[in-house]
C-alpha positions in Angstrom: 0.0 0.3 0.3 2.7 2.1 0.9 4.3 1.8 -2.8 0.2 2.4 -4.3 0.8 5.6 -2.2 4.0 6.8 -3.6 2.9 5.6 -6.7 0.0 8.8 -7.0 1.6 11.4 -5.0 5.3 11.4 -6.5 3.9 12.3 -10.7 2.2 15.4 -8.8 4.7 16.9 -6.9 8.1 18.9 -7.5 10.1 17.3 -5.2 9.5 13.3 -5.7 12.8 12.3 -3.9 10.7 13.8 -0.2 7.8 12.4 -0.4 7.9 10.0 2.4 5.0 7.0 3.9 5.0 5.4 6.8 1.9 3.1 8.5 0.8 3.0 11.9 -0.9 -0.4 12.7 -3.3 -1.1 15.6 -5.4 -3.8 16.3 -8.4 -2.3 14.3 -7.0 0.6 12.1 -4.1 1.2 10.3 -2.9 4.5 9.4 -0.8 5.7 6.1 1.8 8.6 7.0 2.2 10.7 3.5 5.0 13.3 4.1 5.8 15.5 1.2 8.0 18.7 1.0 6.1 22.0 2.3 6.1 23.9 -0.9 4.1 20.2 -2.8 1.7 20.9 0.4 -1.1 22.8 -1.6 -0.2 20.1 -4.6 -1.2 17.3 -2.5 -4.0 18.7 -1.0 -5.4 20.1 -3.9 -8.3 23.0 -4.8 -10.6 22.4 -2.0 -9.3 19.1 -0.6 -10.1 17.1 -4.3 -6.1 15.7 -4.9 -6.2 14.3 -0.9 -10.1 13.3 -1.5 -9.4 11.3 -4.3 -6.3 10.1 -3.2 -7.7 8.4 -0.3 -10.1 7.1 -2.2 -8.2 5.4 -4.1 -6.4 3.8 -1.8 -9.5 2.8 0.1 -10.8 0.7 -1.9 -7.6 -0.8 -2.3 -7.0 -1.6 1.0 -10.4 -2.2 2.1 -11.0 -5.9 2.5 -7.6 -6.3 1.9 -6.4 -5.5 5.8 -9.4 -6.5 7.3 -9.6 -3.1 9.0 -9.6 0.6 9.3 -7.6 2.8 6.5 -6.3 6.1 6.7 -4.5 8.3 5.3 -2.9 11.5 6.7 -1.6 14.0 5.5 1.4 15.6 7.8 3.1 18.5 7.7 
């Protein structure tokens, strides 16, 4: 799933080497934390959060039944 997030995000940003995805797994949930360069934050979030919502939708669809847990994507700065 980390690779999927990186594959989606890296073409969107100016600094693809700064894209980092970490995973935090708990009993009933998996949280993927996406970190990008500060200058790329607007591109990843998008106008009115549309890009971020699209990224989350793709990840939720791909991971929903795969993990058997609730999946979240957090964009951190």
